[in-house]
C-alpha positions, -999 to +999 in steps of 0.1 A: -422+513-108-425+542-088-460+541-068-456+573-043-432+602-046-424+632-023-412+663-036-395+686-012-423+679+012-427+691+048-447+692+075-453+721+100-476+720+131-484+754+149-496+758+185-499+794+191-462+811+189-449+775+189-440+759+154-430+722+151-414+708+120-426+674+120-410+665+084-383+688+068-384+694+031-382+655+022-375+638-011-383+602-016-396+577-037-416+544-029-411+516-058-430+483-062-413+452-060-390+461-029-394+465+010-383+499+021-374+504+058-377+536+074-356+538+107-356+559+136-358+564+173-395+576+192-401+612+180-382+613+150-408+619+125-411+582+112-450+584+118-451+617+099-434+604+069-457+573+072-488+594+071-475+617+040-465+583+023-504+570+031-521+602+022-532+605+058-523+639+060-514+668+036-482+683+032-476+720+045-454+725+016-439+705-014-457+677-029-468+640-026-480+621-056-493+588-050-500+566-081-494+595-104-520+616-087-509+648-069-525+643-031-527+682-026-552+686-055-574+661-045-605+664-023-612+643+007-634+621-012-611+618-038-581+610-012-603+586+008-607+563-033-573+568-037-563+554-001-588+525-006-577+513-040-538+518-038-529+518-001-532+490+023-521+499+066-509+473+090-508+490+123-488+478+155-523+473+173-537+458+147-570+476+148-590+445+150-629+446+160-633+424+188-671+414+179-660+401+143-643+370+133-614+373+113-633+370+080-655+397+088-624+420+101-603+412+067-639+421+044-647+451+065-628+476+039-649+460+011-680+465+034-675+500+035-667+505-001-699+489-004-691+478-040-693+440-035-721+415-024-718+398+008-706+368-011-681+384-027-668+402-001-666+368+018-646+352-013-623+380-009-615+379+026-612+341+022-585+348-006-566+373+014-567+349+045-552+322+026-524+343+015-513+346+050-521+310+057-550+318+084-576+306+063-584+279+089-588+305+115-616+324+096-643+319+122-621+331+149-624+365+171-595+384+176-592+372+215-591+338+203-558+346+183-522+345+194-507+380+185-489+367+156-523+355+141-539+388+146-511+407+127-515+382+101-553+387+099-547+424+099-521+418+067-548+400+051-574+430+055-547+455+041-544+431+012-578+424+006-584+455-016-557+444-036-536+479-029-502+486-046-486+499-016-486+481+020-478+506+048-467+490+080-460+506+113-439+483+136-454+452+125-432+430+144-436+447+179-441+424+207-437+393+187-415+363+197-388+355+175-404+327+152-435+348+148-413+380+139-395+356+116-427+344+095-441+377+092-409+392+078-407+364+049-444+372+044-439+408+039-405+402+016-429+378-005-459+403-013-429+426-021-414+404-047-450+398-058-455+435-070-461+454-038-444+479-023-439+473+008-429+501+038-422+495+073-418+516+097-395+510+129-371+514+155-357+477+153-324+475+135-331+437+132-355+442+104-327+458+083-316+423+070-351+421+051-348+452+034-339+462-001-336+501+007-333+517+042-340+554+050-331+567+084-350+596+100-340+621+128-356+652+139-377+654+108-348+648+085-341+617+059-310+603+052-314+575+024-288+550+024 
């Protein structure tokens, strides 16, 4: 199933008389049940592409559609709701809150949403931590966890709202070989369970785990 689509979408930034095309007339489908790998060197436009897919930015021209809704036509409030219900983000730097333990970090998006009780949030956080094998670390703070464990907490946080699409920005950076393999196996399992998993990286080692590969260079996309 197609969860997100780009139709001749580009992103142009202007600074005075300078015009920078960060993404140039890109058309792309993101499908559930597969791992989509976005490869490219630093500054190639990978992050811009991920931001368009994730509804973080609007396209300058063209269209972006997520779960059948055209992003260009949504208000900021509607866009925030769309992201919360459909998209989970896993960042390279984890972005965990140091004062909060793993359980609280994972439950944070649900707390922001304000729709569930504390008991319900805790239950969902526990379920998400179990999916990534870290339930026993639920009371540990980020500084008490290894890099790989922090990454898995970040994945659990992305999963707690049960999104259809998981967007990962360099999810294996700075991980040792064993943890790298474990994280990638977990992401592949999530894809096979019906999620759309999109991974942005410059690490070609991830190609072995991908169902589909897109190369980005100078804002242009070439799909394998």
